[in-house]
C-alpha positions as a printed Julia matrix, in Angstrom:
411×3 Matrix{Float64}:
 39.06  -71.8     7.2
 37.85  -70.8     3.77
 40.93  -72.33    1.87
 40.21  -75.52    4.03
 37.0   -76.05    2.78
 37.62  -75.02   -0.87
 40.49  -77.39   -1.05
 38.57  -80.15    0.32
 35.56  -79.37   -2.34
 37.97  -79.64   -5.02
 38.55  -83.16   -4.23
 35.2   -84.27   -2.85
 33.79  -83.09   -6.16
 36.01  -84.2    -8.32
 36.15  -87.9    -6.58
 32.17  -87.81   -6.63
 32.02  -86.59  -10.57
 34.56  -89.73  -11.14
 32.14  -92.16   -9.48
 28.89  -90.84  -11.45
 31.17  -91.55  -14.79
 31.84  -94.99  -14.06
 28.62  -95.5   -13.07
 26.78  -93.78  -15.8
 29.1   -93.29  -18.68
 31.16  -96.74  -18.16
 34.73  -94.8   -18.0
 36.57  -97.1   -16.23
 39.96  -94.81  -16.99
 38.9   -91.84  -15.29
 40.42  -92.55  -12.26
 43.47  -93.57  -13.75
 43.28  -90.09  -15.52
 42.62  -88.55  -12.0
 45.57  -90.3   -10.47
 48.51  -89.94  -13.16
 47.27  -85.99  -13.17
 47.9   -85.73   -9.56
 51.57  -86.71   -9.95
 51.64  -84.19  -13.22
 50.2   -81.75  -10.98
 52.72  -82.12   -7.8
 55.93  -82.19  -10.71
 54.65  -79.07  -11.97
 54.13  -77.02   -8.93
 57.88  -78.21   -8.1
 58.98  -76.91  -11.58
 56.97  -73.44  -10.68
 58.8   -73.39   -7.68
 62.0   -74.52   -9.06
 61.48  -71.63  -12.02
 60.74  -69.26   -9.83
 63.65  -69.41   -7.47
 66.11  -67.52   -9.52
 63.45  -64.66  -10.43
 62.94  -64.41   -7.06
 66.81  -64.25   -5.88
 67.32  -61.76   -8.72
 64.19  -59.44   -7.4
 64.63  -59.75   -4.12
 68.4   -59.17   -4.57
 67.6   -55.62   -6.46
 64.86  -54.79   -3.57
 67.76  -55.42   -1.05
 69.61  -52.81   -2.61
 67.07  -50.49   -3.01
 65.9   -51.01    0.41
 69.52  -49.61    1.53
 69.53  -47.21   -1.01
 66.79  -45.27    0.25
 64.63  -46.12   -3.03
 62.07  -47.87   -1.14
 61.41  -45.45    1.67
 61.33  -42.97   -0.47
 58.21  -44.78   -2.31
 56.83  -45.1     0.83
 56.48  -41.81    1.56
 55.42  -40.39   -1.45
 52.93  -43.24   -1.87
 51.66  -42.61    2.11
 48.81  -40.25    1.63
 47.01  -42.46   -0.67
 48.16  -46.21    1.47
 47.33  -44.52    4.65
 43.91  -44.65    3.68
 44.19  -48.23    1.58
 46.64  -49.83    4.67
 45.62  -47.7     7.37
 47.33  -50.5     9.72
 50.75  -50.29    7.83
 52.85  -47.28    9.72
 53.5   -44.26    7.81
 57.11  -44.53    5.51
 57.02  -47.96    6.48
 59.38  -49.88    3.64
 56.24  -52.72    2.88
 54.27  -49.89    1.22
 57.41  -48.91   -1.47
 57.01  -52.59   -2.04
 53.32  -52.74   -2.32
 53.43  -49.71   -5.21
 56.34  -51.52   -6.92
 54.5   -54.57   -6.97
 51.31  -53.03   -8.36
 53.47  -50.48  -10.74
 54.78  -53.99  -11.99
 51.07  -55.57  -11.85
 49.98  -53.14  -14.39
 52.57  -53.04  -16.87
 52.12  -57.06  -17.07
 55.36  -57.84  -15.63
 54.58  -61.31  -13.92
 58.29  -61.93  -13.07
 58.57  -58.97  -11.43
 55.4   -58.61   -9.58
 55.69  -62.05   -7.95
 58.96  -61.2    -6.21
 58.05  -57.57   -5.32
 54.48  -58.74   -3.34
 56.34  -61.37   -1.55
 58.42  -58.62    0.07
 55.62  -56.37    0.4
 54.03  -59.64    2.69
 56.8   -60.33    4.57
 57.07  -56.23    5.53
 53.76  -56.87    6.21
 53.53  -59.98    8.31
 56.18  -57.74   10.54
 53.51  -55.92   11.5
 50.54  -58.6    12.15
 50.06  -59.33   15.39
 48.31  -62.5    14.51
 51.01  -64.51   12.67
 48.46  -67.36   11.32
 46.05  -64.75   10.16
 45.19  -62.52    7.57
 45.69  -59.4     8.52
 43.58  -56.05    6.94
 46.63  -54.99    4.84
 47.01  -58.34    3.42
 43.52  -58.47    2.52
 43.52  -55.32    0.46
 46.7   -56.46   -1.24
 45.65  -59.62   -2.12
 42.48  -58.66   -3.47
 44.19  -55.83   -5.46
 46.13  -58.27   -7.29
 43.68  -60.59   -7.77
 41.38  -58.0    -9.82
 44.34  -58.27  -12.02
 44.94  -54.65  -13.13
 46.77  -54.61  -16.16
 47.69  -51.22  -18.13
 49.62  -53.48  -21.05
 48.18  -56.74  -21.92
 51.36  -57.41  -24.09
 51.69  -61.05  -23.43
 47.86  -61.43  -25.03
 48.12  -59.48  -28.05
 51.45  -61.59  -28.8
 49.23  -64.63  -28.22
 46.34  -63.39  -31.07
 49.05  -62.49  -33.12
 50.3   -65.94  -33.23
 47.02  -66.95  -33.59
 46.67  -64.96  -37.07
 43.98  -62.31  -35.71
 43.82  -59.55  -38.04
 44.17  -56.87  -35.63
 46.2   -58.32  -32.21
 45.46  -55.09  -30.52
 41.74  -54.76  -31.2
 41.35  -55.99  -27.39
 43.2   -53.49  -25.67
 40.58  -51.19  -24.8
 37.71  -53.66  -23.86
 40.27  -55.52  -21.45
 40.92  -52.14  -19.92
 37.71  -51.38  -19.29
 36.76  -54.84  -17.52
 40.07  -55.31  -15.42
 39.2   -51.5   -13.91
 36.12  -52.52  -13.32
 37.29  -55.35  -11.19
 40.1   -53.8    -9.89
 37.07  -50.92   -8.52
 35.17  -53.73   -7.12
 37.45  -55.15   -5.21
 38.55  -51.7    -3.38
 35.21  -51.14   -2.49
 34.38  -54.08   -1.21
 37.53  -54.58    1.07
 36.81  -50.59    2.04
 33.44  -52.46    3.02
 34.44  -54.82    5.05
 37.26  -53.07    6.86
 34.99  -49.93    7.35
 37.54  -47.36    5.37
 35.65  -44.27    4.32
 34.84  -44.19    0.62
 34.43  -40.5     0.43
 37.67  -39.37    1.35
 39.22  -36.87   -0.96
 42.31  -38.74   -1.69
 40.43  -42.33   -2.29
 38.06  -40.34   -4.46
 40.91  -38.85   -6.51
 42.52  -42.22   -6.87
 39.56  -43.87   -8.34
 39.0   -40.66  -10.2
 42.73  -41.16  -11.87
 42.22  -44.89  -12.55
 39.42  -43.8   -14.92
 41.64  -40.45  -16.15
 45.06  -42.48  -16.74
 42.81  -45.44  -18.54
 41.49  -42.7   -20.98
 44.68  -41.25  -21.67
 46.16  -44.77  -22.37
 42.85  -45.06  -25.01
 43.68  -42.27  -26.66
 47.51  -42.38  -26.4
 47.02  -45.91  -28.34
 44.44  -44.86  -31.05
 47.21  -42.26  -32.28
 49.36  -45.22  -33.11
 49.02  -47.19  -35.95
 47.38  -50.63  -34.55
 50.69  -52.72  -35.49
 52.94  -50.76  -33.16
 50.95  -50.94  -30.49
 52.38  -54.19  -29.2
 55.59  -53.05  -29.7
 55.54  -49.85  -28.05
 53.95  -51.79  -25.3
 56.74  -54.24  -24.82
 59.49  -51.32  -25.28
 57.91  -49.27  -22.41
 57.5   -52.6   -20.15
 61.25  -53.52  -20.75
 62.61  -49.57  -20.21
 60.35  -49.9   -16.96
 62.2   -52.88  -16.12
 65.93  -51.32  -16.65
 65.4   -48.19  -15.49
 64.24  -49.46  -11.84
 67.29  -51.72  -11.87
 69.42  -49.24  -12.62
 68.15  -46.68  -10.41
 68.4   -48.75   -7.37
 72.09  -49.45   -8.34
 72.85  -45.44   -8.54
 70.51  -45.29   -5.08
 72.98  -47.73   -3.69
 76.31  -46.45   -4.9
 75.24  -43.22   -3.43
 74.26  -44.37   -0.13
 78.47  -45.76   -0.63
 76.82  -49.21    0.49
 78.57  -52.58   -0.49
 75.7   -52.99   -3.48
 77.16  -56.6    -4.75
 76.77  -57.89   -0.89
 72.88  -56.11   -0.6
 72.3   -58.21   -3.49
 73.47  -61.26   -2.7
 72.1   -60.77    0.93
 68.28  -60.22   -0.85
 68.99  -63.28   -3.18
 69.22  -65.51   -0.36
 65.82  -64.68    0.78
 64.48  -65.38   -2.67
 65.86  -69.09   -2.56
 64.32  -69.59    1.24
 60.76  -67.89   -0.08
 61.0   -70.43   -3.07
 61.6   -73.25   -1.68
 58.93  -72.03    1.35
 56.0   -72.28   -1.13
 56.49  -75.62   -2.99
 54.07  -77.35   -0.41
 51.02  -74.61   -0.67
 51.28  -75.15   -4.67
 51.43  -78.83   -4.91
 48.48  -79.06   -2.41
 46.46  -75.99   -4.4
 47.46  -77.07   -7.91
 46.76  -80.88   -7.54
 43.19  -79.89   -6.12
 42.39  -78.16   -9.41
 43.64  -80.65  -11.82
 41.56  -83.45  -10.24
 38.45  -80.81  -10.48
 39.16  -80.72  -14.18
 40.37  -83.81  -15.23
 37.52  -85.63  -13.52
 35.18  -84.06  -15.89
 33.81  -81.37  -13.0
 34.41  -78.19  -14.97
 32.44  -79.81  -18.59
 29.2   -80.05  -15.92
 29.8   -76.7   -14.55
 29.89  -75.36  -17.72
 27.13  -77.23  -19.03
 25.05  -76.5   -16.33
 25.39  -72.8   -17.21
 25.0   -72.81  -20.76
 21.47  -75.08  -20.3
 20.52  -72.26  -17.44
 21.11  -69.34  -19.51
 19.52  -71.07  -22.43
 16.13  -71.93  -20.15
 15.84  -68.21  -19.03
 16.57  -66.99  -22.58
 19.49  -65.5   -22.44
 21.98  -64.96  -25.29
 24.19  -67.92  -24.69
 26.95  -66.65  -27.47
 29.19  -66.01  -24.6
 28.97  -69.61  -22.93
 31.65  -71.35  -25.3
 34.68  -68.77  -23.3
 33.6   -69.12  -19.93
 36.31  -71.82  -19.17
 38.64  -69.54  -19.92
 36.64  -67.37  -17.0
 36.1   -70.2   -14.8
 40.02  -71.05  -15.09
 41.62  -67.77  -14.45
 40.93  -67.88  -10.73
 42.77  -71.58  -10.52
 45.41  -71.33  -12.41
 46.91  -69.28  -15.16
 48.06  -71.67  -17.33
 45.33  -73.45  -17.61
 43.25  -70.4   -18.2
 45.69  -69.5   -20.94
 45.39  -73.05  -22.33
 41.65  -72.02  -22.88
 42.31  -69.15  -24.32
 44.49  -70.78  -26.52
 42.23  -73.66  -27.62
 39.22  -70.91  -28.0
 40.94  -69.13  -30.28
 41.94  -72.63  -32.3
 38.7   -73.36  -32.34
 36.83  -70.61  -32.8
 39.17  -68.31  -34.72
 40.72  -65.15  -33.07
 38.5   -62.76  -34.64
 35.46  -64.48  -33.33
 33.65  -63.41  -30.71
 34.43  -66.45  -28.59
 37.79  -65.78  -29.13
 37.79  -62.09  -28.63
 36.16  -63.18  -25.32
 38.22  -65.18  -24.36
 41.37  -63.35  -24.55
 39.07  -60.08  -22.2
 38.64  -62.84  -19.73
 42.59  -63.66  -19.61
 43.43  -60.45  -19.35
 40.47  -58.88  -16.93
 41.24  -60.71  -13.61
 44.38  -62.92  -12.27
 44.96  -66.18  -10.45
 43.15  -65.8    -7.35
 44.03  -69.22   -5.61
 47.38  -69.35   -7.12
 48.2   -66.18   -5.47
 46.44  -67.09   -2.38
 48.49  -69.87   -1.88
 52.13  -68.22   -2.92
 51.68  -64.88   -0.87
 49.74  -66.44    2.21
 51.73  -69.41    2.03
 55.17  -67.18    2.11
 54.7   -65.97    5.4
 51.94  -69.05    6.83
 49.1   -67.63    7.23
 46.46  -70.09    7.36
 43.33  -67.87    7.87
 42.73  -65.9     5.1
 39.4   -64.55    6.65
 37.41  -63.04    3.85
 40.35  -62.73    1.21
 39.16  -65.03   -1.33
 35.48  -63.69   -0.84
 36.41  -60.32   -1.75
 39.12  -61.54   -4.72
 36.27  -63.86   -6.2
 33.81  -61.01   -5.98
 36.23  -58.51   -7.91
 36.79  -61.69   -9.99
 32.98  -62.23  -10.86
 32.48  -58.68  -11.42
 35.5   -58.57  -14.01
 33.67  -61.55  -15.99
 30.22  -59.56  -16.0
 32.05  -55.89  -17.42
 34.29  -58.81  -19.95
 30.83  -60.05  -21.7
 29.26  -56.83  -21.19
 31.98  -54.95  -23.26
 32.76  -57.72  -25.54
 28.83  -57.28  -26.78
 29.22  -53.53  -26.65
 32.57  -53.32  -28.99
 32.16  -56.65  -31.44
 29.63  -58.44  -33.48
 28.35  -61.97  -32.38
């Protein structure tokens, strides 16, 4: 129901702003631009789904091998002490636990192409346990909020973009980004735990949350031990090694179980094709609404309003030019990426705004895209408080990003 109101709101606000621009500025081309962007966004949604087909088929094929080879079941048992607290509705040892674990690991390593298929696999397995097939279960909500909080350990793509924009030290946003995304994830977990009345003072949960902090501190120390120019190289090597290790492990496990590895892969790949086709209408609906909101000028009005409000209250507004990236990120990853690149090109990669845009880009994830894709894949219509929790995590990530950027860099 919440998603329905948000979707309607995008259209209503876009049309209203368009009419105001015609009346007060005489812009007679605005509705032409808005109609053009609806067609181009629908085409983009189809291309995204088409592009996902191969990746989904590939990774769901390997996941099927891992499932029949016992790897997914092993991960489910290994993660059961923690996941039984975060996902109490999932039975101990259920395959969904292994898929969730793999998805979160891929997200932490910024392996988007691998994370999405694994996430869709997890959603399908949770849907099998879901009693109300059109309503998001507690486990689905926790999973979506964790994904939307965007915990990333190796922001390799952002560092590559900074290098392309001639940043003097492309990895100088690594530590601030880690702090911001960690705060977003912790906020998301706490929000959902409170809503679902999950006991936060449980020693396993406390150990997990504390472990995140310790792990991040260890990564920071390790990164500082290497020359800055080598960080991106080593990060990319680790990420790709992780992927290759997953594939090799799944195949070896399949051989040990004496299954037909090839047929298992094909069986899983067929699921990937069906999933890619199923999400097309959901992506079209969401991307068209977001594009209208942006092209109508509503996004610009929102940014200008923030700037005026903050300056009127006497706050420093040096961070405002970077806000388009933060606002676009929950809506569309490509749009936020474009805003980040535009900020670096306009203000400089080593400017305060350029760095903050990069931290915004990496501190949260594309909430509405994730909701459209993941819930669309299993025909969930009632998202309950998923979007509230995800946007709360996004907000904390944005606030943390602004704070750490002021802390680490000169304006």
